[in-house]
N, C-alpha and C positions, 0 to 999 in steps of 0.2 A: 746876072747881075748880083755883087754884093750887096745888101741890104745898108745904109749910111749909118745905120742904127741898130742896134740889139731892139728886136721884140719885147714884148710885156711877157710872153714867154718864156723867151730865153732867158731873160733877167732871175725868172721864179725855177729855170733849171741851174742858174750858177747860182742864187740862193739855196736851193737842196746840197746842191756841193759842198758847200761853204758850211751849211749847218752839218751836212756830214764829218767836214775835216775837221770843226771844233768840239764837235761834242759826240760822236759817234766814232765810229771805228772798221777798219776791212771787214773783217770779222766777228760780228759782237756775238756773244753768247746768248741772249735775253735780247729781247724784243720791247724797249723802253718807250720812251715817250719822244724822244729825238730821232727813234729810227721810224715811228710809228709816222713824226710829220714830215721825214724826207720822203718815207715811200707812199705819203699820198701828194707830195708836191713831185714826186716822178711821174706817178701814175696820170696826177690832173693834164700832165703834157705830153703824152704818149700816142706820137700819130707816124701810122704804118701806111706806106704808099707801096702799094704792092705793085702796082702800074710801071712802075721805076724796073727797067732790066734790071740793074744791080742789086734790085732787091730781091729777088726771087729764090735765087739760091737761100738768101739768109731766112724769107718767110717759110721755108719749106726746112729749115736745121729747126724753126723755131718749132712749127707743128710738129715735128716727129718727136719733139723732146718732151713735149707738153700729149703726149699720146702713152705710146706702146711704152716709155720707161717707166709713166705712173702708175699704168697699170700691171706694170710687173710687181709692185714696190706694192700695192695693193694687194695682190696675190701673195709675195711674201708675207705680210702684214707688219710691216716695217713701221715703225712709231712715227707719225705724224708730225712730229717735231722734226727728225730727222729727213723728211721727206722734202718738208717746206724749205728747211738748213739747204739742202740739195736743189730744188726749184729756184731760190731764189738768185743766187750767183749764176744760175744758167739762164735766168733772166738779162741777168749785166752783159750776158755776150753779144746780145741784139741791140747795144745800145745805137748801135748804124741805121738798124731798122727804125728803131721807135725815137729817135732823137738827133738824125743825120740832118734834119731841118735846120738845126740851132748850130751844128758844130759848122756844116760848110757854108751856111750862111754868112756867118761871121768869125770866121776862122781864128783870127788874131786876136778877138776877144775869149775865144772858147780855150787857145793854146795858153793862154795866160791865167785863166782861172784854175786850171790844170797846174801849171807850174805854181802858183801860188798854195792850191793843196798841197803840194807835194814840199812845200817849205812849211807850211802852220803842222803838218804830220809829222816833219824834222823838229820842230821849236819842242811839241811833246813830247819826245822822243827822248829831247836834251835835258827837258825837265826833270822826267824822271829819274836820268841818271845827275841831277843837280849836287850827289854826294860825293863824287869821283870827277866831278868835269873838269877840275882841274889840277886832277892828277892820273896823269897821263900811263903810270904804271900800273892801273887799276882796271884799264880801259880792256875789254873782252873776259874778263875776269870773272867767273862766279855765275850765280843764277841770273838769267837779263831782268833786268827793272822793268823795262817795258811790257809790263805782260799781256800786251794788245798787240806788240810784234808790230807798232805803227812802220819801222824802218822797212821793214818787207813790203810793204804798200810800193806797187810799178808807179805811182805818182811822185816818190822818192829819189828816185833812180831817175826817173826822167825830167824832173828840174832841176838836178845836179847837173845833167849832160846839155839841156839846153842853156843852164846860166854860163856855163864853161862855152859852150860851143859860137853862142852870140857874144857871149861879153869879150871872144879870142876875136872873133871875126870885126867887131865894131872899134878895136885896138888898132886895126888895121885903115879906119878909116879917120877922115878930118873930123874934127869937130865932134868927135863922136864918145872922147875919152873917160871922161865922168861917167856916161852911162855906160859905160863897157866893166872903171872898175866898181861901179855898182852891184852888175851882172854879174862877175866875179866874186864880190863879196857873198852875194846869194845863195853862191852855190858851196858855201861854206856848212852852214847848217845842214841840210841833207848830206854833206861828206861825214861829217861828224856822228851824225846822228849813224852812219850805216857802218864807221866804225867802232861807237859805242856797241853796236849789237854784234858786231862781229861778221857782218855779211862779207863773206868771202867774193860770192859773184858779185854783187853790187859794183866794190873796190875794184875787181877784176875789170868788172867792164869801163869802167871811170880811166883806168891805166890805159885799157886799148883805145875808147875812144879819143885818149887826147893822144896818144903814139900814132894812128893812124890822121888824124887834125893835122900833126905837128909833121908827119912825112909828106902830107898833100900839098901843107904849104910850102914846105923846104922844096918842093918841085915847082910849082908853081910859082911862088915868089921868095925866090933864097934869102934876101934880106929881113922878113921879116919872119920866117922861118929860123933863123938863127937867132935874130931877138929872142924869138921863144923860148926856143932851147936852153939857149944861155942864163935868162933870164929863170926858169925853170930849176937848171941844176943851182943855180946857187941860191933859190929858196931852199932847195930840198936840203943844202950843205948847212943853212941856218936854223932852217928847224929840222935837223936828224935827231936829236935829241929827243924827241916828238914822235916822230914819222918811226925811226927806230924800234920805241915801246911799242908802237901802234901794230909795228908789222911785226915784232915777236909774238903780240898773243894772237895774230892770226893763223904764225905758222904754229904755233903751239895748237891750237885750236885744228889746225889741219892733222895734227901729229894724234893726236887723240880721239879725232871722229871720225877723218880721213871723207869720204864720199858720202858718211851720214847715212849709209847702209840703204843709197838708193836702189843697187842692184839689186839687194833682198828685197826690197819691195816690190820692185819689179819682178821678182820669179812669184812672190806669194800672188801679186794680179793675176799671173798670166796661169799660176795653179789653180786658181778659183776660178777662172771663167772657161777652162779646157776641162773640167769636169762631166759637162753635156754639152752637145752641140746646140741648144736652145740657147743656154746661159754663154756660149759663143758667140751664137751669132746677134742676141739680143740683150745680153747683160743681165743685173739682178733687178737694176731698179733703182731711182731716186732713193735715199736712205740706207742704202745697201753699205753696212761697216766690213772692215779689213782688221786683224791684229797685225799691227802695223809696226814690221822690224824697225822702220826710219825713225819710231818713238818710242823703242824699247818695249817693240811686243804690245801697246795697250791699245785698245778695241778702239777705232777712229772712224769717222765715216770719210775720211780725206786721205787721197796720197799726194806725193810732193812732184807728179807729172800732169799736166792737163789730159795728156794723151791715157795714160793707166788709170785716171780713173776717168774718164771716158770708158774706155775698154769695159772696167770694173761695172759701171753702171748702164750703158748704154749698150754694150756688148762691140760686135766688129763694125757691123752695119750702123750704126748709130754714132759710132765714133768717126767713119768716113764722111757720112751726111752733114754732122755739127762740126767737123772739123774743114772740111770745104766750105760751110756757110762762115763760119769765121775766118777761114783765109781768104776770102772772097775781097775784103777791103785792101787786103796784105798787097794780094798780087796785083791789083790795081793804081794803088801807092808805088809798086815797084815798075810798072808800064809807063807811068809818067815821070820818074824821078830820071834829071838829067843832074851828075855826078859834078858838081860845081861849086867849090869849095864858098866861091865868091857871093853866091844864092843862098835861099832861104832850106832848099832841098836836103841838100847834101845835111846840114844838120841835123834837120826833124828828123829825118830817115835814122842817124845813126842813135838819137834820144829816144826813140819808140822801138827799134827794132832791139836794143840790149833789153828792155823791161820785159819787150814778148818773148823771147826767146827764154827767159828767164822764168817766165809763168809756166812756159809752156812745158818746160825739161827741167827744172830745178825745186822750185816752191812752191807751195799752195797757192799764191797770191793770184792766179787764175780765180779763184772764188770769192774774188773781193770787186767792189765796181770799178777802183783803178783800173782793172784789167778790159771791162770794155770802155772806160776812157782811153784807154791805150789805141783799141780796135777801132774808135772812131777819130782818133788824129790820122788812122792811116786814111781813113775814109777823104778826113778834112784835106790831107796831102795829096791824093788823087785827084781832087780838083784842079789843083795846079791854078787856085785864086790868090796865093798869098804875096805873090811877089807884085801883081797888080794891088793890091791892098796897101 
């Protein structure tokens, strides 16, 4: 049964998320007062229900990551700060294990708080670009003004897709037009944040998501499908002076950086772990560094793929165990979903799938709390309680 109102623990959990959203960042360089308070709030309400069948595999992944990779990092003598900066994001992967009681018990409340998180991050990004906000010709040029890379957070793309998807869905319902317009308006800040930061993967995801939604709507409800397509075509014509410059900026970035040396990054990781069988099987441990060609050869503790990062730090065995643990809520969600554009599952599945795939393959956003929240939403979707609520 779904609780009629959120519990005290759930409110506190959401309070930690709002504090994180307003005063911290996805990957903070230092542990300040906000991060300490957030950490304490999150730690205070951790609950692990190992008896739950769905939690056994995540628990195995958690135990593995807190043993062998730590032992190897200590043997290698990696700096303590680097080890901690790897372990904390690793713990975020298990929000399903720690906070499943909150997300699954109060799905609507939880999804709303994650959407709000993405929108606030978007406003903070736009604020960083206030000098060029009204000058589209300067969008995407020069070094990033948002040094916290808030627009890279999975919550930003999730909030954009949620607002667009549910906004379009509500437009097709009677007496929901104002709410639909409000939701579509709320998608503007996340879209603007991604454009300002030239987030090609995020913008491409929005285009693909909308294309799939319109195609399905055109098939199931032709009248509304045509209305949406015509309306969007008119909007594109009206806004083309702005959209054209944004597209030009993205195209120039693609010509300059291409795939951002992601292939070379993978090659470097594979070269490191193949130096001996021990490293291949167990990795170098948390805190391992790489002279990463994707960031100009700078020595860093991360790669831009969740999988390559796991290979570097936990080896082939750790990668398999931890990936299976993280994919458990994803597989449960896919099993429970019915592709019905009139329902919530279709929209929510798309809204979480794109940030998930980007974090796994393209961006280092897997190191943020937001990636854990996306995994928790997969678990929420698997409960199939949204329609009842």
